[in-house]
LUMLUMGU-270450 format. One record per residue (C-alpha): residue number from 0; y, z, x. Coordinates in Angstrom, 1 decimal, padded with zeros to 4 digits. Each point is the difference from the previous one (the first is absolute). Example, Ala and Ser with C-alpha at 12.3 -4.5 7.8 and 13.67 -1.06 7.14 Angstrom:
% residues 2
+-----+--------+--------+--------+
|   i |      y |      z |      x |
+-----+--------+--------+--------+
|   0 | -004.5 |  007.8 |  012.3 |
|   1 |  003.4 | -000.7 |  001.4 |
+-----+--------+--------+--------+
***
This chain:
% residues 210
+-----+--------+--------+--------+
|   i |      y |      z |      x |
+-----+--------+--------+--------+
|   0 |  097.8 |  086.0 |  087.1 |
|   1 | -002.0 | -002.2 |  002.4 |
|   2 | -002.8 |  002.5 |  000.7 |
|   3 |  000.2 |  002.4 | -003.0 |
|   4 | -000.4 |  002.7 |  002.6 |
|   5 |  001.0 |  003.5 | -001.1 |
|   6 |  002.0 |  001.6 |  002.8 |
|   7 |  000.9 |  003.4 | -001.6 |
|   8 |  000.2 |  002.1 | -003.1 |
|   9 |  002.2 |  002.8 | -001.3 |
|  10 | -000.6 |  002.6 | -002.6 |
|  11 |  002.8 |  001.8 | -001.9 |
|  12 |  001.4 |  000.7 | -003.4 |
|  13 |  003.1 | -002.3 |  000.2 |
|  14 |  000.8 | -003.3 |  001.6 |
|  15 |  002.8 |  001.6 |  002.0 |
|  16 | -002.6 |  002.3 |  001.6 |
|  17 | -002.5 | -002.8 |  000.7 |
|  18 |  002.3 | -002.8 |  001.3 |
|  19 |  001.1 |  001.5 |  003.3 |
|  20 | -003.5 |  001.1 |  000.9 |
|  21 | -001.4 | -003.4 | -000.8 |
|  22 |  002.6 | -001.8 |  002.0 |
|  23 | -000.7 |  002.2 |  003.0 |
|  24 | -003.6 | -001.0 | -000.1 |
|  25 |  000.8 | -003.7 | -000.3 |
|  26 |  002.4 |  000.3 |  003.0 |
|  27 | -002.8 |  001.4 |  002.1 |
|  28 | -001.8 | -003.4 | -000.1 |
|  29 |  003.2 | -002.0 |  001.0 |
|  30 |  002.3 |  002.5 |  001.9 |
|  31 |  002.0 | -002.7 |  001.7 |
|  32 |  000.6 | -002.3 | -003.0 |
|  33 |  001.9 |  000.5 | -003.1 |
|  34 | -001.6 |  000.7 | -003.4 |
|  35 | -002.3 | -002.7 | -001.5 |
|  36 |  001.1 | -001.8 | -003.1 |
|  37 | -000.5 |  002.3 | -002.9 |
|  38 |  000.2 |  000.1 | -003.8 |
|  39 | -000.1 |  002.9 | -002.4 |
|  40 |  000.8 |  000.9 | -003.6 |
|  41 |  003.5 |  001.0 | -001.0 |
|  42 |  000.0 |  003.7 |  000.7 |
|  43 |  001.9 | -000.5 |  003.2 |
|  44 | -001.3 |  002.5 |  002.6 |
|  45 | -001.4 | -002.5 |  002.5 |
|  46 |  003.2 | -001.8 |  001.1 |
|  47 |  001.5 |  003.4 |  000.9 |
|  48 | -003.1 |  001.0 |  001.8 |
|  49 |  000.0 | -003.2 |  002.0 |
|  50 |  003.5 |  000.7 |  001.3 |
|  51 | -001.0 |  003.5 |  000.8 |
|  52 | -003.0 | -001.0 |  002.1 |
|  53 |  001.1 | -003.4 |  001.4 |
|  54 |  003.7 | -000.1 | -000.3 |
|  55 |  002.3 |  000.1 |  003.0 |
|  56 |  003.6 |  001.2 |  000.4 |
|  57 |  002.3 | -003.0 |  000.7 |
|  58 |  001.8 | -000.2 |  003.3 |
|  59 |  003.6 |  001.2 | -000.1 |
|  60 |  002.4 | -002.9 | -000.2 |
|  61 |  002.9 |  002.0 |  001.3 |
|  62 |  001.9 |  000.1 | -003.4 |
|  63 |  000.0 |  002.9 | -002.4 |
|  64 | -002.4 |  002.9 |  000.1 |
|  65 | -003.3 | -000.6 |  001.9 |
|  66 | -003.0 | -000.7 | -002.4 |
|  67 | -002.4 |  002.9 | -000.4 |
|  68 | -002.4 | -001.2 | -002.7 |
|  69 | -002.9 | -002.4 |  000.6 |
|  70 |  000.2 | -003.5 | -001.6 |
|  71 | -002.7 | -002.5 | -001.0 |
|  72 | -000.8 | -002.9 |  002.3 |
|  73 |  001.2 | -003.5 | -000.8 |
|  74 | -003.5 | -001.5 |  000.0 |
|  75 | -001.5 |  002.6 | -002.4 |
|  76 | -001.6 | -001.3 | -003.2 |
|  77 | -000.5 |  002.2 | -003.1 |
|  78 |  000.1 | -000.6 | -003.7 |
|  79 | -000.5 |  002.0 | -003.1 |
|  80 | -001.8 | -001.1 | -003.2 |
|  81 |  001.7 |  001.9 | -002.8 |
|  82 | -002.0 |  000.1 | -003.2 |
|  83 |  001.6 |  001.1 | -003.3 |
|  84 | -002.5 |  001.3 | -002.5 |
|  85 |  000.3 |  001.2 | -003.6 |
|  86 | -003.0 |  002.1 | -000.7 |
|  87 | -003.0 | -002.0 |  001.3 |
|  88 |  001.8 | -003.3 | -000.4 |
|  89 |  001.5 | -001.7 |  003.0 |
|  90 |  003.4 | -001.3 | -001.0 |
|  91 |  001.4 | -001.5 |  003.2 |
|  92 | -000.4 | -000.3 |  003.8 |
|  93 |  003.0 | -000.2 |  002.3 |
|  94 | -000.3 | -000.8 |  003.7 |
|  95 |  002.5 |  001.7 |  002.3 |
|  96 |  000.1 | -000.9 |  003.7 |
|  97 |  001.1 |  003.0 |  002.0 |
|  98 | -000.2 | -001.3 |  003.6 |
|  99 | -000.1 | -003.6 |  001.3 |
| 100 |  000.9 | -003.4 | -001.3 |
| 101 | -001.0 | -000.2 | -003.7 |
| 102 | -001.7 | -003.4 |  000.2 |
| 103 | -001.9 |  000.9 |  003.2 |
| 104 | -001.1 |  003.3 | -001.3 |
| 105 | -001.2 | -001.3 | -003.4 |
| 106 | -001.9 | -002.9 |  001.7 |
| 107 | -001.8 |  002.4 |  002.4 |
| 108 | -000.8 |  002.9 | -002.4 |
| 109 |  000.0 | -001.7 | -003.4 |
| 110 |  001.6 |  001.5 | -003.0 |
| 111 | -002.8 |  002.5 | -000.7 |
| 112 | -001.8 |  003.1 |  001.3 |
| 113 | -003.5 | -001.5 | -000.4 |
| 114 | -001.2 |  001.1 |  003.4 |
| 115 |  000.6 |  003.7 | -000.5 |
| 116 | -001.2 | -000.1 | -003.6 |
| 117 | -003.2 | -001.7 |  001.2 |
| 118 | -000.7 |  002.7 |  002.6 |
| 119 |  000.9 |  002.7 | -002.5 |
| 120 | -002.7 | -001.3 | -002.3 |
| 121 | -002.5 | -000.2 |  002.9 |
| 122 |  000.8 |  003.6 |  000.8 |
| 123 | -000.6 |  001.3 | -003.5 |
| 124 | -003.3 | -002.0 |  000.0 |
| 125 | -001.2 |  001.5 |  003.3 |
| 126 |  001.4 |  003.5 | -000.2 |
| 127 | -000.6 |  001.9 | -003.2 |
| 128 |  002.6 |  002.6 |  001.0 |
| 129 |  002.7 | -002.5 | -000.7 |
| 130 | -001.1 | -001.1 | -003.5 |
| 131 |  002.5 |  000.8 | -002.7 |
| 132 | -000.9 |  002.4 | -002.8 |
| 133 | -003.3 |  001.2 |  001.5 |
| 134 | -001.7 |  003.3 |  000.9 |
| 135 | -000.8 | -001.3 |  003.5 |
| 136 |  003.5 |  000.8 |  001.4 |
| 137 |  000.3 |  002.1 |  003.2 |
| 138 |  000.8 |  003.7 | -000.6 |
| 139 |  001.0 |  000.4 |  003.6 |
| 140 |  002.3 | -002.3 |  002.1 |
| 141 | -002.3 |  000.0 |  003.0 |
| 142 | -002.8 | -001.5 | -002.0 |
| 143 |  002.2 | -002.8 | -001.3 |
| 144 |  001.3 | -000.6 |  003.6 |
| 145 | -003.6 | -000.2 |  001.3 |
| 146 | -001.2 | -002.3 | -002.7 |
| 147 |  002.9 | -002.3 |  000.5 |
| 148 | -000.5 | -000.3 |  003.7 |
| 149 | -003.7 | -000.8 | -000.5 |
| 150 |  000.8 | -002.6 | -002.7 |
| 151 |  002.5 | -001.7 |  002.3 |
| 152 | -002.5 | -000.2 |  002.9 |
| 153 | -002.7 | -001.4 | -002.3 |
| 154 |  002.4 | -002.5 | -001.5 |
| 155 |  001.3 | -001.2 |  003.4 |
| 156 | -003.4 | -000.3 |  001.9 |
| 157 | -002.9 | -000.3 | -002.5 |
| 158 |  001.2 | -002.0 | -002.9 |
| 159 |  000.3 | -003.8 |  000.1 |
| 160 |  003.0 | -001.3 | -001.8 |
| 161 | -000.5 | -003.4 | -001.7 |
| 162 |  003.5 | -001.3 |  000.7 |
| 163 | -000.4 |  000.7 |  003.7 |
| 164 | -003.2 | -002.1 |  000.5 |
| 165 |  000.2 | -003.1 |  002.3 |
| 166 | -002.3 | -003.0 |  000.3 |
| 167 | -002.9 |  000.6 |  002.3 |
| 168 |  000.2 | -001.7 |  003.4 |
| 169 | -003.7 | -001.1 | -000.3 |
| 170 | -000.6 | -000.6 | -003.8 |
| 171 | -003.3 | -001.8 |  000.6 |
| 172 | -001.8 |  003.1 |  001.2 |
| 173 |  002.1 |  002.6 | -001.7 |
| 174 |  001.6 |  000.5 | -003.4 |
| 175 |  003.1 | -002.2 | -000.7 |
| 176 |  002.3 |  003.0 |  000.0 |
| 177 |  000.4 |  002.8 |  002.6 |
| 178 |  000.8 |  003.2 | -001.8 |
| 179 |  002.7 |  002.2 |  001.6 |
| 180 |  001.2 |  003.5 | -000.5 |
| 181 |  003.7 |  001.0 |  000.4 |
| 182 | -000.8 |  001.4 |  003.4 |
| 183 | -001.5 | -003.4 |  001.1 |
| 184 |  003.1 | -001.9 | -001.3 |
| 185 |  002.2 |  002.4 |  002.0 |
| 186 | -002.1 | -000.7 |  003.2 |
| 187 | -001.2 |  003.7 |  000.2 |
| 188 | -003.7 | -000.9 | -000.1 |
| 189 | -002.2 | -003.1 |  000.0 |
| 190 | -002.4 |  001.0 | -002.8 |
| 191 | -000.3 |  001.8 | -003.3 |
| 192 | -001.1 |  003.6 |  000.7 |
| 193 | -002.5 |  002.0 | -001.9 |
| 194 |  000.9 |  003.4 | -001.4 |
| 195 | -002.5 |  001.5 |  002.5 |
| 196 |  001.7 | -001.7 |  002.9 |
| 197 |  003.4 |  001.2 | -001.3 |
| 198 | -001.1 |  003.6 | -000.1 |
| 199 | -001.9 |  000.0 |  003.4 |
| 200 |  002.2 | -002.1 |  002.4 |
| 201 |  002.4 |  002.0 |  002.1 |
| 202 |  003.1 | -001.9 |  001.1 |
| 203 |  001.6 |  001.1 |  003.3 |
| 204 |  003.8 |  000.4 | -000.5 |
| 205 |  002.1 | -002.5 |  001.8 |
| 206 |  001.9 |  002.7 |  001.9 |
| 207 | -003.2 |  001.0 |  001.8 |
| 208 | -001.2 | -003.5 |  000.9 |
| 209 |  003.4 | -000.9 |  001.5 |
+-----+--------+--------+--------+
***
């Protein structure tokens, strides 16, 4: 939420298929920590995927049968925004906290899914293959995968996001605001890249440099 950085994407026909794949990608960026605070709609596949990817089997207390199934962590935070619709009309919204203290979770995440809805709108604006009811859809999965990877890279490195801007350290000689991309906000780079730079720079994998 602090950087708006996109750290992964998953493509599939159902949420049950997508959720574990997406959680694996998120875990790659924080392998030693638990899952970040999350919110989703009310379909319910993500809490199960979180336990599947991050959950740990509790230590045996010495009583009864030893535990075999992974359990969620005590410090996890997850809520669902359950919307009830009748046709095109929104009738009600119910907030359900799945993991964590309800007051703390609501204060951190808010009672909405605005962040993901905003990035969904941005995706449909940038990537014509994701627009609903259009002839520009991908006829092959590999083309959809390729366009999504390119879109994420362009979004992360080349697009300034207005809500990420900070006051310039030297406003007399420069503009008042210093524009930042999600990659800058996440301390992955110190400038906004051009598309040419994005397509020509070769990054050496960390496993080679160390």
